[in-house]
Structures are given as C-alpha cells and as structure tokens.
KELOTI-56689 format. One record per residue (C-alpha): residue number from 1; z negated, y negated, x negated. Coordinates in Angstrom, 1 decimal, m for minus. Example, Ala and Ser with C-alpha at 12.3 -4.5 7.8 and 13.67 -1.06 7.14 Angstrom:
BEGIN
<baba 1, <m7.8, 4.5, m12.3>>;
<baba 2, <m7.1, 1.1, m13.7>>;
END
This chain:
BEGIN
<baba 1, <0.0, 0.0, 0.0>>;
<baba 2, <1.0, m3.3, m1.4>>;
<baba 3, <m0.6, m6.7, m0.8>>;
<baba 4, <2.4, m8.1, 1.0>>;
<baba 5, <2.7, m5.2, 3.4>>;
<baba 6, <1.2, m6.5, 6.6>>;
<baba 7, <2.1, m3.4, 8.7>>;
<baba 8, <m0.9, m1.4, 9.8>>;
<baba 9, <m1.7, 1.8, 7.9>>;
<baba 10, <m3.4, 5.0, 9.3>>;
<baba 11, <m6.2, 6.7, 7.5>>;
<baba 12, <m9.5, 8.7, 7.8>>;
<baba 13, <m12.7, 6.7, 7.3>>;
<baba 14, <m16.2, 7.8, 6.5>>;
<baba 15, <m19.1, 6.6, 8.6>>;
<baba 16, <m22.2, 8.4, 7.2>>;
<baba 17, <m21.5, 12.1, 7.9>>;
<baba 18, <m18.7, 11.3, 10.3>>;
<baba 19, <m15.0, 10.9, 9.7>>;
<baba 20, <m13.2, 8.6, 12.1>>;
<baba 21, <m9.5, 7.7, 12.4>>;
<baba 22, <m8.7, 4.1, 11.7>>;
<baba 23, <m5.8, 1.7, 11.6>>;
<baba 24, <m6.1, m0.7, 8.7>>;
<baba 25, <m4.2, m4.0, 8.9>>;
<baba 26, <m4.3, m6.3, 5.9>>;
<baba 27, <m3.2, m9.8, 7.0>>;
<baba 28, <m5.4, m12.5, 5.5>>;
<baba 29, <m8.0, m13.7, 7.9>>;
<baba 30, <m6.6, m11.4, 10.5>>;
<baba 31, <m7.4, m8.3, 8.5>>;
<baba 32, <m9.0, m5.6, 10.5>>;
<baba 33, <m9.9, m2.0, 10.7>>;
<baba 34, <m9.6, m0.5, 14.1>>;
<baba 35, <m11.6, 2.7, 14.4>>;
<baba 36, <m11.0, 5.3, 17.2>>;
<baba 37, <m12.6, 8.6, 17.9>>;
<baba 38, <m13.2, 11.2, 20.6>>;
<baba 39, <m16.8, 11.4, 19.4>>;
<baba 40, <m19.4, 8.7, 19.5>>;
<baba 41, <m20.1, 7.0, 16.2>>;
<baba 42, <m22.5, 4.3, 15.0>>;
<baba 43, <m21.4, 1.5, 12.6>>;
<baba 44, <m25.0, 0.3, 12.4>>;
<baba 45, <m25.8, 3.2, 10.0>>;
<baba 46, <m23.9, 1.3, 7.3>>;
<baba 47, <m26.9, m0.1, 5.3>>;
<baba 48, <m24.6, m1.3, 2.5>>;
<baba 49, <m21.9, m2.6, 4.9>>;
<baba 50, <m19.4, m0.4, 3.1>>;
<baba 51, <m16.8, 1.9, 4.6>>;
<baba 52, <m14.6, 4.2, 2.5>>;
<baba 53, <m11.4, 5.9, 3.6>>;
<baba 54, <m8.3, 7.8, 2.6>>;
<baba 55, <m5.0, 6.5, 3.9>>;
<baba 56, <m2.2, 8.8, 5.0>>;
<baba 57, <m0.3, 8.0, 1.8>>;
<baba 58, <m3.4, 9.3, m0.2>>;
<baba 59, <m4.4, 5.8, m1.3>>;
<baba 60, <m8.2, 5.4, m1.5>>;
<baba 61, <m9.6, 2.3, 0.3>>;
<baba 62, <m13.1, 0.8, 0.0>>;
<baba 63, <m14.1, m1.9, 2.5>>;
<baba 64, <m17.0, m4.2, 1.5>>;
<baba 65, <m19.3, m6.5, 3.5>>;
<baba 66, <m18.0, m5.2, 6.7>>;
<baba 67, <m18.7, m7.1, 9.9>>;
<baba 68, <m19.2, m4.5, 12.7>>;
<baba 69, <m20.0, m4.8, 16.4>>;
<baba 70, <m23.5, m3.9, 17.5>>;
<baba 71, <m22.3, m0.8, 19.3>>;
<baba 72, <m18.8, 0.7, 19.5>>;
<baba 73, <m16.9, 0.3, 22.8>>;
<baba 74, <m15.8, 3.2, 24.8>>;
<baba 75, <m13.3, 4.0, 27.5>>;
<baba 76, <m12.1, 6.7, 29.8>>;
<baba 77, <m8.5, 7.7, 30.1>>;
<baba 78, <m9.0, 9.9, 33.1>>;
<baba 79, <m9.5, 13.1, 31.1>>;
<baba 80, <m11.9, 12.2, 28.2>>;
<baba 81, <m14.0, 9.4, 26.7>>;
<baba 82, <m12.9, 7.7, 23.5>>;
<baba 83, <m14.9, 5.4, 21.3>>;
<baba 84, <m13.5, 2.4, 19.4>>;
<baba 85, <m14.7, m0.5, 17.1>>;
<baba 86, <m13.0, m3.4, 15.5>>;
<baba 87, <m14.3, m4.0, 12.0>>;
<baba 88, <m13.7, m7.0, 9.8>>;
<baba 89, <m14.0, m6.3, 6.0>>;
<baba 90, <m14.6, m9.2, 3.7>>;
<baba 91, <m13.1, m7.3, 0.8>>;
<baba 92, <m10.5, m4.4, 0.7>>;
<baba 93, <m10.1, m2.4, m2.5>>;
<baba 94, <m7.1, m0.1, m2.8>>;
<baba 95, <m6.2, 2.4, m5.5>>;
<baba 96, <m6.6, 6.0, m6.5>>;
<baba 97, <m10.4, 5.9, m6.5>>;
<baba 98, <m13.3, 4.7, m4.3>>;
<baba 99, <m15.8, 2.2, m5.4>>;
<baba 100, <m19.2, 1.6, m3.9>>;
<baba 101, <m21.0, m1.8, m3.9>>;
<baba 102, <m23.8, m0.8, m6.2>>;
<baba 103, <m21.6, 1.0, m8.8>>;
<baba 104, <m21.6, m0.8, m12.1>>;
<baba 105, <m18.3, 0.7, m13.1>>;
<baba 106, <m16.1, m2.5, m13.5>>;
<baba 107, <m15.0, m3.2, m17.1>>;
<baba 108, <m12.5, m6.0, m16.4>>;
<baba 109, <m11.1, m8.2, m13.6>>;
<baba 110, <m7.7, m9.9, m13.7>>;
<baba 111, <m6.3, m12.5, m11.3>>;
<baba 112, <m3.2, m14.6, m10.9>>;
<baba 113, <m3.5, m18.2, m9.8>>;
<baba 114, <m0.6, m20.2, m8.3>>;
<baba 115, <m0.3, m22.7, m11.1>>;
<baba 116, <m1.0, m20.4, m14.1>>;
<baba 117, <2.2, m21.3, m15.9>>;
<baba 118, <1.2, m25.0, m15.7>>;
<baba 119, <m2.3, m24.4, m16.9>>;
<baba 120, <m0.9, m22.2, m19.8>>;
<baba 121, <2.3, m24.0, m20.5>>;
<baba 122, <3.5, m21.8, m23.4>>;
<baba 123, <7.0, m23.4, m23.6>>;
<baba 124, <8.2, m21.5, m26.6>>;
<baba 125, <7.6, m17.9, m25.4>>;
<baba 126, <11.0, m17.9, m23.6>>;
<baba 127, <14.2, m19.5, m24.7>>;
<baba 128, <17.9, m19.3, m25.5>>;
<baba 129, <20.0, m19.5, m28.7>>;
<baba 130, <23.2, m21.5, m28.3>>;
<baba 131, <23.6, m23.2, m31.7>>;
<baba 132, <26.7, m22.3, m33.7>>;
<baba 133, <24.8, m22.0, m36.9>>;
<baba 134, <22.9, m19.0, m35.6>>;
<baba 135, <26.3, m17.1, m35.7>>;
<baba 136, <25.6, m15.3, m32.5>>;
<baba 137, <28.9, m13.3, m32.7>>;
<baba 138, <27.9, m11.7, m36.0>>;
<baba 139, <24.6, m10.7, m34.5>>;
<baba 140, <26.2, m9.2, m31.4>>;
<baba 141, <28.8, m7.4, m33.4>>;
<baba 142, <26.0, m5.8, m35.4>>;
<baba 143, <24.3, m4.9, m32.2>>;
<baba 144, <27.5, m3.2, m31.0>>;
<baba 145, <27.6, m1.1, m34.2>>;
<baba 146, <23.9, m0.1, m33.9>>;
<baba 147, <23.9, 0.6, m30.2>>;
<baba 148, <25.1, 3.5, m28.1>>;
<baba 149, <27.1, 1.4, m25.7>>;
<baba 150, <29.9, m0.9, m27.0>>;
<baba 151, <30.6, m4.2, m25.3>>;
<baba 152, <33.2, m6.9, m25.6>>;
<baba 153, <32.2, m10.1, m27.2>>;
<baba 154, <33.7, m13.3, m25.7>>;
<baba 155, <34.3, m16.7, m27.2>>;
<baba 156, <31.1, m18.3, m25.9>>;
<baba 157, <28.2, m15.8, m26.3>>;
<baba 158, <24.6, m16.8, m25.5>>;
<baba 159, <21.3, m15.1, m26.4>>;
<baba 160, <18.3, m15.4, m24.1>>;
<baba 161, <15.0, m14.1, m25.4>>;
<baba 162, <11.3, m13.5, m24.9>>;
<baba 163, <9.4, m13.6, m28.1>>;
<baba 164, <7.2, m10.6, m27.2>>;
<baba 165, <4.1, m12.7, m27.5>>;
<baba 166, <1.4, m11.4, m25.2>>;
<baba 167, <m1.9, m13.3, m25.5>>;
<baba 168, <m1.7, m17.0, m25.0>>;
<baba 169, <m5.3, m17.8, m25.5>>;
<baba 170, <m8.6, m15.9, m25.7>>;
<baba 171, <m12.2, m17.0, m25.5>>;
<baba 172, <m15.3, m15.1, m26.3>>;
<baba 173, <m17.8, m16.1, m23.6>>;
<baba 174, <m21.2, m15.1, m22.2>>;
<baba 175, <m19.2, m13.2, m19.5>>;
<baba 176, <m17.1, m11.4, m22.1>>;
<baba 177, <m13.6, m12.0, m23.4>>;
<baba 178, <m11.6, m14.3, m21.1>>;
<baba 179, <m7.9, m14.4, m21.9>>;
<baba 180, <m4.6, m15.4, m20.5>>;
<baba 181, <m1.5, m13.4, m21.3>>;
<baba 182, <2.2, m13.2, m20.5>>;
<baba 183, <3.2, m10.4, m18.1>>;
<baba 184, <7.0, m10.6, m17.7>>;
<baba 185, <9.0, m8.3, m15.4>>;
<baba 186, <12.7, m7.7, m15.8>>;
<baba 187, <15.5, m6.5, m13.6>>;
<baba 188, <18.2, m4.3, m15.2>>;
<baba 189, <21.1, m6.5, m16.3>>;
<baba 190, <24.1, m6.3, m14.0>>;
<baba 191, <27.1, m8.4, m13.0>>;
<baba 192, <24.6, m10.4, m11.0>>;
<baba 193, <23.1, m11.6, m14.3>>;
<baba 194, <19.9, m11.3, m16.2>>;
<baba 195, <16.5, m11.8, m14.6>>;
<baba 196, <13.2, m12.2, m16.4>>;
<baba 197, <10.3, m13.3, m14.2>>;
<baba 198, <7.0, m14.2, m15.9>>;
<baba 199, <3.4, m14.2, m14.6>>;
<baba 200, <0.3, m15.3, m16.5>>;
<baba 201, <m2.8, m13.5, m15.3>>;
<baba 202, <m6.3, m14.5, m16.3>>;
<baba 203, <m8.3, m11.5, m17.4>>;
<baba 204, <m12.1, m11.2, m18.0>>;
<baba 205, <m13.1, m8.2, m20.1>>;
<baba 206, <m16.8, m7.9, m19.4>>;
<baba 207, <m19.4, m7.7, m22.1>>;
<baba 208, <m21.2, m5.0, m19.9>>;
<baba 209, <m20.1, m2.9, m16.9>>;
<baba 210, <m20.6, m4.8, m13.6>>;
<baba 211, <m20.8, m4.0, m10.0>>;
<baba 212, <m18.3, m5.6, m7.6>>;
<baba 213, <m20.5, m8.6, m6.6>>;
<baba 214, <m21.2, m9.6, m10.2>>;
<baba 215, <m17.5, m9.2, m11.1>>;
<baba 216, <m16.4, m11.5, m8.3>>;
<baba 217, <m19.1, m14.0, m9.3>>;
<baba 218, <m17.6, m14.1, m12.8>>;
<baba 219, <m14.1, m14.5, m11.3>>;
<baba 220, <m15.3, m17.5, m9.2>>;
<baba 221, <m16.9, m19.1, m12.3>>;
<baba 222, <m13.7, m19.0, m14.3>>;
<baba 223, <m11.7, m20.1, m11.2>>;
<baba 224, <m13.9, m23.2, m10.9>>;
<baba 225, <m13.1, m24.1, m14.5>>;
<baba 226, <m9.4, m23.6, m14.0>>;
<baba 227, <m9.2, m25.7, m10.8>>;
<baba 228, <m11.2, m28.5, m12.4>>;
<baba 229, <m8.9, m28.6, m15.5>>;
<baba 230, <m5.8, m28.3, m13.3>>;
<baba 231, <m7.0, m30.9, m10.8>>;
<baba 232, <m5.8, m28.7, m7.9>>;
<baba 233, <m7.2, m25.9, m5.7>>;
<baba 234, <m5.5, m22.6, m6.4>>;
<baba 235, <m4.1, m20.0, m4.1>>;
<baba 236, <m4.9, m16.6, m5.5>>;
<baba 237, <m1.8, m14.5, m5.7>>;
<baba 238, <m3.5, m11.2, m6.8>>;
<baba 239, <m6.8, m9.8, m8.0>>;
<baba 240, <m7.4, m6.4, m9.7>>;
<baba 241, <m10.5, m4.8, m11.0>>;
<baba 242, <m10.5, m2.1, m13.7>>;
<baba 243, <m13.0, 0.8, m13.7>>;
<baba 244, <m14.4, 2.7, m16.6>>;
<baba 245, <m12.7, 6.1, m17.0>>;
<baba 246, <m12.5, 8.9, m19.6>>;
<baba 247, <m8.7, 8.9, m19.3>>;
<baba 248, <m6.5, 6.7, m21.5>>;
<baba 249, <m5.0, 4.9, m18.5>>;
<baba 250, <m7.6, 2.7, m16.8>>;
<baba 251, <m8.2, 2.9, m13.1>>;
<baba 252, <m7.0, m0.3, m11.4>>;
<baba 253, <m7.9, m1.3, m7.9>>;
<baba 254, <m6.1, m4.0, m6.0>>;
<baba 255, <m8.5, m6.4, m4.3>>;
<baba 256, <m7.8, m8.2, m1.0>>;
<baba 257, <m10.1, m11.0, 0.0>>;
<baba 258, <m9.3, m12.0, 3.6>>;
<baba 259, <m11.6, m15.0, 3.5>>;
<baba 260, <m10.1, m16.4, 0.3>>;
<baba 261, <m9.0, m19.9, 1.3>>;
<baba 262, <m5.3, m20.8, 1.5>>;
<baba 263, <m4.2, m24.3, 0.4>>;
<baba 264, <m1.1, m26.2, 1.2>>;
<baba 265, <0.8, m27.1, m1.9>>;
<baba 266, <3.4, m29.4, m0.4>>;
<baba 267, <1.7, m32.7, m1.4>>;
<baba 268, <0.7, m31.8, m5.0>>;
<baba 269, <2.0, m30.0, m8.0>>;
<baba 270, <0.1, m30.3, m11.3>>;
<baba 271, <2.1, m31.5, m14.3>>;
<baba 272, <1.5, m29.7, m17.6>>;
<baba 273, <0.9, m33.1, m19.3>>;
<baba 274, <m1.8, m34.0, m16.8>>;
<baba 275, <m3.8, m30.8, m17.2>>;
<baba 276, <m7.1, m31.8, m18.8>>;
<baba 277, <m6.8, m29.1, m21.5>>;
<baba 278, <m3.6, m27.1, m21.5>>;
<baba 279, <m4.3, m23.5, m22.5>>;
<baba 280, <m0.7, m23.0, m23.7>>;
<baba 281, <m0.4, m26.1, m25.8>>;
<baba 282, <m4.1, m26.6, m26.8>>;
<baba 283, <m5.3, m23.0, m26.8>>;
<baba 284, <m8.0, m23.5, m29.4>>;
<baba 285, <m9.6, m26.4, m27.6>>;
<baba 286, <m9.2, m24.6, m24.3>>;
<baba 287, <m11.0, m21.5, m25.6>>;
<baba 288, <m13.9, m23.5, m27.2>>;
<baba 289, <m14.5, m25.6, m24.2>>;
<baba 290, <m14.3, m22.7, m21.8>>;
<baba 291, <m16.8, m20.7, m23.9>>;
<baba 292, <m19.3, m23.5, m24.1>>;
<baba 293, <m18.8, m24.4, m20.4>>;
<baba 294, <m19.6, m20.9, m19.4>>;
<baba 295, <m22.8, m20.8, m21.5>>;
<baba 296, <m24.7, m22.7, m18.8>>;
<baba 297, <m22.9, m21.2, m15.8>>;
<baba 298, <m26.1, m19.7, m14.4>>;
<baba 299, <m28.1, m23.0, m14.4>>;
<baba 300, <m25.1, m25.0, m13.2>>;
<baba 301, <m23.7, m22.6, m10.7>>;
<baba 302, <m25.0, m24.4, m7.5>>;
<baba 303, <m23.9, m27.9, m8.5>>;
<baba 304, <m20.5, m26.7, m9.8>>;
<baba 305, <m19.7, m24.7, m6.8>>;
<baba 306, <m20.7, m27.6, m4.5>>;
<baba 307, <m18.6, m29.9, m6.6>>;
<baba 308, <m15.5, m27.7, m6.4>>;
<baba 309, <m15.8, m27.3, m2.6>>;
<baba 310, <m15.4, m31.1, m2.4>>;
<baba 311, <m12.8, m31.4, m5.2>>;
<baba 312, <m10.6, m28.9, m3.4>>;
<baba 313, <m10.2, m31.2, m0.5>>;
<baba 314, <m7.9, m33.4, m2.7>>;
<baba 315, <m6.5, m36.3, m0.6>>;
<baba 316, <m8.7, m35.6, 2.4>>;
<baba 317, <m11.8, m37.9, 2.4>>;
<baba 318, <m14.8, m37.9, 4.8>>;
<baba 319, <m18.4, m38.9, 5.1>>;
<baba 320, <m19.5, m35.3, 4.3>>;
<baba 321, <m17.4, m35.3, 1.2>>;
<baba 322, <m19.0, m38.5, m0.1>>;
<baba 323, <m22.5, m37.1, 0.6>>;
<baba 324, <m21.6, m33.9, m1.2>>;
<baba 325, <m20.1, m35.8, m4.2>>;
<baba 326, <m23.5, m37.6, m4.6>>;
<baba 327, <m25.7, m34.6, m3.8>>;
<baba 328, <m24.2, m32.5, m6.6>>;
<baba 329, <m26.2, m34.7, m9.1>>;
<baba 330, <m29.4, m34.0, m7.2>>;
<baba 331, <m29.0, m30.2, m7.6>>;
<baba 332, <m28.3, m30.3, m11.3>>;
<baba 333, <m30.9, m28.7, m13.5>>;
<baba 334, <m33.5, m31.2, m14.7>>;
<baba 335, <m32.3, m30.8, m18.3>>;
<baba 336, <m28.9, m32.2, m17.3>>;
<baba 337, <m30.1, m35.6, m16.0>>;
<baba 338, <m32.4, m36.6, m18.8>>;
<baba 339, <m36.2, m37.2, m19.1>>;
<baba 340, <m37.5, m40.1, m17.0>>;
<baba 341, <m39.4, m42.9, m18.7>>;
<baba 342, <m43.2, m42.3, m18.5>>;
<baba 343, <m45.2, m44.5, m16.2>>;
<baba 344, <m47.3, m47.2, m17.6>>;
<baba 345, <m51.0, m46.6, m17.8>>;
<baba 346, <m51.5, m49.3, m15.2>>;
<baba 347, <m49.1, m47.6, m12.7>>;
<baba 348, <m50.6, m44.2, m13.4>>;
<baba 349, <m54.1, m45.5, m12.7>>;
<baba 350, <m53.0, m47.0, m9.4>>;
<baba 351, <m51.4, m43.8, m8.3>>;
<baba 352, <m54.4, m41.7, m9.2>>;
<baba 353, <m56.6, m44.1, m7.2>>;
<baba 354, <m54.3, m44.0, m4.2>>;
<baba 355, <m54.4, m40.2, m4.3>>;
<baba 356, <m58.2, m40.2, m4.0>>;
<baba 357, <m57.9, m42.4, m0.9>>;
<baba 358, <m55.3, m40.2, 0.7>>;
<baba 359, <m57.4, m37.0, 0.1>>;
<baba 360, <m59.9, m38.4, 2.7>>;
<baba 361, <m57.2, m38.7, 5.4>>;
<baba 362, <m58.0, m36.5, 8.4>>;
<baba 363, <m54.3, m35.8, 9.2>>;
<baba 364, <m52.9, m33.0, 7.0>>;
<baba 365, <m49.4, m34.0, 8.0>>;
<baba 366, <m49.8, m37.5, 6.7>>;
<baba 367, <m51.4, m36.3, 3.5>>;
<baba 368, <m48.6, m33.9, 2.8>>;
<baba 369, <m46.0, m36.6, 3.6>>;
<baba 370, <m47.6, m39.1, 1.2>>;
<baba 371, <m48.1, m36.6, m1.6>>;
<baba 372, <m44.4, m35.6, m1.3>>;
<baba 373, <m43.4, m39.2, m1.8>>;
<baba 374, <m45.7, m39.6, m4.8>>;
<baba 375, <m44.1, m36.6, m6.5>>;
<baba 376, <m40.9, m38.4, m6.8>>;
<baba 377, <m42.2, m41.7, m8.3>>;
<baba 378, <m42.0, m40.4, m11.9>>;
<baba 379, <m38.8, m38.4, m11.3>>;
<baba 380, <m35.2, m39.7, m11.8>>;
<baba 381, <m33.8, m41.0, m8.5>>;
<baba 382, <m30.2, m40.2, m7.6>>;
<baba 383, <m28.7, m43.4, m9.0>>;
<baba 384, <m30.3, m42.9, m12.3>>;
<baba 385, <m29.2, m39.3, m12.5>>;
<baba 386, <m25.6, m40.3, m11.9>>;
<baba 387, <m25.8, m43.2, m14.5>>;
<baba 388, <m27.3, m40.8, m17.0>>;
<baba 389, <m24.4, m38.4, m16.6>>;
<baba 390, <m21.9, m41.3, m16.9>>;
<baba 391, <m23.5, m42.4, m20.2>>;
<baba 392, <m22.3, m39.1, m21.7>>;
<baba 393, <m18.7, m40.3, m21.5>>;
<baba 394, <m17.3, m41.9, m24.8>>;
<baba 395, <m17.4, m45.7, m25.0>>;
<baba 396, <m13.6, m45.9, m25.1>>;
<baba 397, <m13.5, m44.3, m21.7>>;
<baba 398, <m16.4, m46.3, m20.3>>;
<baba 399, <m14.4, m49.5, m21.1>>;
<baba 400, <m12.0, m48.3, m18.4>>;
<baba 401, <m15.0, m48.4, m16.0>>;
<baba 402, <m16.5, m51.9, m16.2>>;
<baba 403, <m19.6, m52.5, m14.0>>;
<baba 404, <m19.8, m48.8, m13.3>>;
<baba 405, <m23.5, m49.2, m12.5>>;
<baba 406, <m22.6, m51.5, m9.6>>;
<baba 407, <m20.1, m48.9, m8.2>>;
<baba 408, <m22.7, m46.1, m8.5>>;
<baba 409, <m25.3, m48.2, m6.8>>;
<baba 410, <m23.1, m49.0, m3.8>>;
<baba 411, <m21.8, m45.4, m3.6>>;
<baba 412, <m25.3, m44.1, m3.3>>;
<baba 413, <m26.3, m46.9, m0.9>>;
<baba 414, <m23.4, m45.8, 1.3>>;
<baba 415, <m24.4, m42.2, 1.0>>;
<baba 416, <m28.0, m43.2, 1.9>>;
<baba 417, <m26.8, m45.0, 5.0>>;
<baba 418, <m25.0, m41.9, 6.3>>;
<baba 419, <m28.0, m39.6, 5.4>>;
<baba 420, <m31.0, m41.9, 6.2>>;
<baba 421, <m29.6, m44.9, 8.0>>;
<baba 422, <m30.6, m47.2, 5.1>>;
<baba 423, <m28.7, m50.4, 5.2>>;
<baba 424, <m26.9, m51.5, 2.0>>;
<baba 425, <m24.7, m54.5, 1.1>>;
<baba 426, <m21.5, m53.3, 2.7>>;
<baba 427, <m20.4, m53.9, 6.3>>;
<baba 428, <m19.9, m50.9, 8.6>>;
<baba 429, <m16.1, m51.3, 8.2>>;
<baba 430, <m16.3, m51.4, 4.4>>;
<baba 431, <m18.4, m48.2, 4.2>>;
<baba 432, <m15.5, m46.3, 5.6>>;
<baba 433, <m12.9, m48.2, 3.6>>;
<baba 434, <m14.5, m47.3, 0.3>>;
<baba 435, <m15.2, m43.6, 1.1>>;
<baba 436, <m12.3, m42.5, m1.1>>;
<baba 437, <m13.1, m44.9, m4.0>>;
<baba 438, <m16.8, m43.9, m4.2>>;
<baba 439, <m15.9, m40.2, m3.8>>;
<baba 440, <m13.3, m40.2, m6.6>>;
<baba 441, <m15.7, m42.1, m9.0>>;
<baba 442, <m18.6, m39.7, m8.3>>;
<baba 443, <m16.5, m36.6, m8.7>>;
<baba 444, <m14.9, m38.0, m11.9>>;
<baba 445, <m18.4, m38.7, m13.4>>;
<baba 446, <m19.6, m35.2, m12.5>>;
<baba 447, <m16.6, m33.2, m13.7>>;
<baba 448, <m15.7, m35.3, m16.7>>;
<baba 449, <m19.2, m35.4, m18.1>>;
<baba 450, <m19.6, m31.7, m17.6>>;
<baba 451, <m16.4, m31.0, m19.7>>;
<baba 452, <m17.2, m33.6, m22.3>>;
<baba 453, <m20.6, m31.9, m23.0>>;
<baba 454, <m18.6, m28.7, m23.4>>;
<baba 455, <m16.4, m30.3, m26.1>>;
<baba 456, <m13.5, m31.7, m24.1>>;
<baba 457, <m11.6, m34.5, m26.0>>;
<baba 458, <m11.2, m36.8, m23.0>>;
<baba 459, <m9.9, m39.6, m25.3>>;
<baba 460, <m7.0, m37.5, m26.5>>;
<baba 461, <m6.2, m36.5, m23.0>>;
<baba 462, <m6.1, m40.1, m21.9>>;
<baba 463, <m4.0, m41.2, m24.9>>;
<baba 464, <m1.1, m38.8, m23.8>>;
<baba 465, <m0.3, m40.9, m20.7>>;
<baba 466, <m0.1, m39.5, m17.2>>;
<baba 467, <2.1, m38.6, m14.4>>;
<baba 468, <m0.9, m39.1, m12.1>>;
<baba 469, <m1.0, m35.5, m10.8>>;
<baba 470, <m4.6, m35.0, m11.7>>;
<baba 471, <m7.3, m36.8, m9.6>>;
<baba 472, <m9.1, m37.9, m12.7>>;
<baba 473, <m6.0, m39.7, m13.9>>;
<baba 474, <m5.7, m41.4, m10.5>>;
<baba 475, <m9.4, m42.5, m10.7>>;
<baba 476, <m8.8, m44.0, m14.2>>;
<baba 477, <m5.6, m45.7, m13.0>>;
<baba 478, <m7.1, m47.2, m9.8>>;
<baba 479, <m10.7, m48.0, m10.8>>;
<baba 480, <m10.3, m51.7, m11.6>>;
<baba 481, <m8.5, m52.5, m8.4>>;
<baba 482, <m11.1, m50.6, m6.5>>;
<baba 483, <m13.9, m52.5, m8.3>>;
<baba 484, <m12.1, m55.8, m7.5>>;
<baba 485, <m12.0, m55.0, m3.8>>;
<baba 486, <m15.6, m53.8, m3.8>>;
<baba 487, <m16.9, m57.0, m5.3>>;
<baba 488, <m14.9, m59.1, m2.8>>;
<baba 489, <m16.4, m57.0, 0.1>>;
<baba 490, <m19.9, m57.5, m1.2>>;
<baba 491, <m19.3, m61.2, m1.6>>;
<baba 492, <m18.0, m61.6, 1.9>>;
<baba 493, <m20.8, m59.6, 3.4>>;
<baba 494, <m23.4, m61.7, 1.5>>;
<baba 495, <m21.8, m64.9, 2.7>>;
<baba 496, <m21.9, m63.7, 6.3>>;
<baba 497, <m25.5, m62.7, 5.9>>;
<baba 498, <m26.5, m66.0, 4.4>>;
<baba 499, <m24.8, m67.9, 7.2>>;
END
C-alpha cells in the first residue's frame, strides 16, 4: 500500500484475543478503519490505543493513538446481527513488520519536507557539460568502444550528470546523527528523453533505540528548526522509521499522520538566498548551529513549539497570534532571560514588613492573591524578558531596529490589553492596525536570538541581500516604516488625551 493510494484496503485486525475484519482507508484527516464482525467486540479493551492488522496483500499495519467509539454499533439484516465500529487512528504504520507503541526498536527516522531542495541547495550535484573544450565526442566514442551497445554520435552531443555525491551535510547532535542526502530516481532512457528526479530527505540516526513517540518528538524538533530557517511551514511528503533487525537490509515502515497539517503554498516559496542558513551552500555552519540548537531542545521545547505554531501562520495575523508571540518569552526557561537585578535593602525590608501584615489577614483567598503578586516583584517581567533576548543580537543588527524598547513596550501593552484589559497608549483602532507589526517584531526577536545563541551568523545573512521571501527579511525591511507610523499613532493619541 502506497501513501498516495486512497482506495480502501481490506484486512484482518487484532482486538485483544479477537480478529475482526476491517476496511482501512488512508486519506489525510478522513483516514478511518471500519471494523465489521458477526461477533461482538470491545474496542475499550485497547489500553495502549493500538490496533495491529494484516492487509490482504500481506502488508502489516500498526495503528497508534486510535480514537474509538464507547461501544460498537450493531445492526440486524433480517437473519443475523452484525457489529461495527469506525476507528480514527492518529498514526498508521505500514511495512513488513508490526510495531507496538512501547517497543524501543526504532534506530532511525527519515522524512521529506516540501522545500528540501531549497533548504539544501546543492547546486553542483547535478549539471551538464556543453563546452567544446571537454571534447564530448572523444568521450562518447570511448564509451561506445567500452560498452556493449553501440550508438551513433551526432554533431551536437550533450552530457548530463549526477556527481554521485550522497550526503549534503551531517550534524552530530544530542539526538544522534542528523543528515540530509540526495536520493535521485531515474527512468530508463527512451525516445521520450532522460529523466532524473531528486529528493533530499532528512534523516535522524538515533544515538539510542527509541519508541515511536520519542522518534516522532525528535522529528518534530528537527522540523521546527528547518521551518524557522526556511521561514515557511512545511508539508510533509513522507515519513519512514527504520527498525533494528539482524538482517543486513533494515526494516522500514511507512508512517502516515492523518492529523499532520497541510499548508497552502500558493502565496509563498522560499528562495535559496533568503534561507537563514542554507544547508547546501553553508553545510558546515548549518551542522554546527543545528547541533548547538538541539543541545537545549528539552528545556526550550515548549517555547519553540509555541513559537512555530504562530510562525506557521505566515501572513495571517490575529489577536491570538500576537498574544502567543509575546507569551513564548514567558515560558522560556529562566536561564534564557537573564538574572534580574537584586532588590535594594530598602525595598526588601518594606516587602518583608508587608508580608508580616498580610499574614494576619483573615481571608486565605486575599493572602494567597497578595503573596502571588509579591512573588513576581523580583522576577523579570515580560517586557524585560523580551528586551533581554533582543540584547543578544549583534550591534550591527540592532542598528536596524532603532527605539526597539519602545516597540517592545507597546507590543506588550497591546498584548496586556487583550489579555487583562489594561489600557495603553494606543487607540482601539491602532491596536488592530499594529497587530502584524508587533507580531513580526516579537517573532523575529525570539527566533533570531535563539539561532544567534546557537552560532548563526546573522550579519553574514543580512549582507547577502534579500528577495524578501523570509519573514525575518520582511521584518528588517519594514521595521523603520512601522516605527515611524507607531510614533505618529502614539503622538496623535497623546494629543487627543491632553485635549
């Protein structure tokens, strides 16, 4: 069964000690397993939410995180009762072996993203030789002599080649070896011509054997990095996991993820020159940054995943996206936002005295509320966290962002209004008008500072110029105009207030 086959396939599926006939239909979010049996069965017995089966073409299928009805339905056809249930699997694994959720048998995972050839723009791997000085005729004449099949050489011969290079770049990381490689496929030459189609899968060879959940977590981690660097959400064209085996040929299972988002690519196409670090042209830097970026993936997982959920929305802006763009700084680990300045002795004495007074309150609710507020006095607030991250950017880049503190203040004020109702300096109309500007700046500060700490040479990227296909390039290009309009809006609001 291939991924692009949407026709239903019959098979026999195991539910505990029972075997039930099922019709598996793989079709994105419409994927389903329709079970049917003359005997009653119970899908609630699936503690691990896993169903395994054998298709009629002998393909083994493992269905993970299955959503099942509370009880199967049943019907009467006039002669006998039949039982049925419609199951939605969150993952479908196909191959010549079953895999259970808790089996730590996965040694590698490979996946193909939509813009892989842009992210790894290895221009010299394929080419043609047309120059006269190469003496193509002599080369072909020798090939005729050495080969079994003679062919006629015309007046204008051409040579098209693939260098045979496989690995484009490779990075040793905490997860294991992460690499990108060429995977060309060819069609037999014919009067129709010569066809060589190349794909560039990303592959993670794990440092230790993993179960499926941990393997998919690693896949998502590398995907977040790739999407940030590309500046565009990625449709996943294929996923495969490799299982440990004593045979020379590894067992590969094809993974279908019905809930994997699908993105429209009509309005955007990343350009190789705009990619923050191009794995094909800057493979050494790409590998070093990826390795260091992954070092802190456990501590940064929540904030990075929240960031990428917003970043994937591209040119769609909303109140919720602005709130998310600000909140990612609040869920960063404390080590990422710097140590706050200690309180003065005078301030600490006042707080201690106030705590003694509050302890005598009769209302426990009021005491808890006040103590919760006091906890944050010596912590960094949201504005200072964002400014602390912005300070990590090189001075040459910060020159492109004059009065950034002002923009951060107003972005957080706007966020606070939509969360707490706290009034800021902007009018109601202006809050909506600057949603996209504030969101872009906050996302830039988060993503860029994260990569810079991992070793990204942002100044070299900026010096190359831009086709404005990456959101970070658009933020750099449009910041000063946005700042100008923001200051005008603040000035107008201030004048209206004063009058």
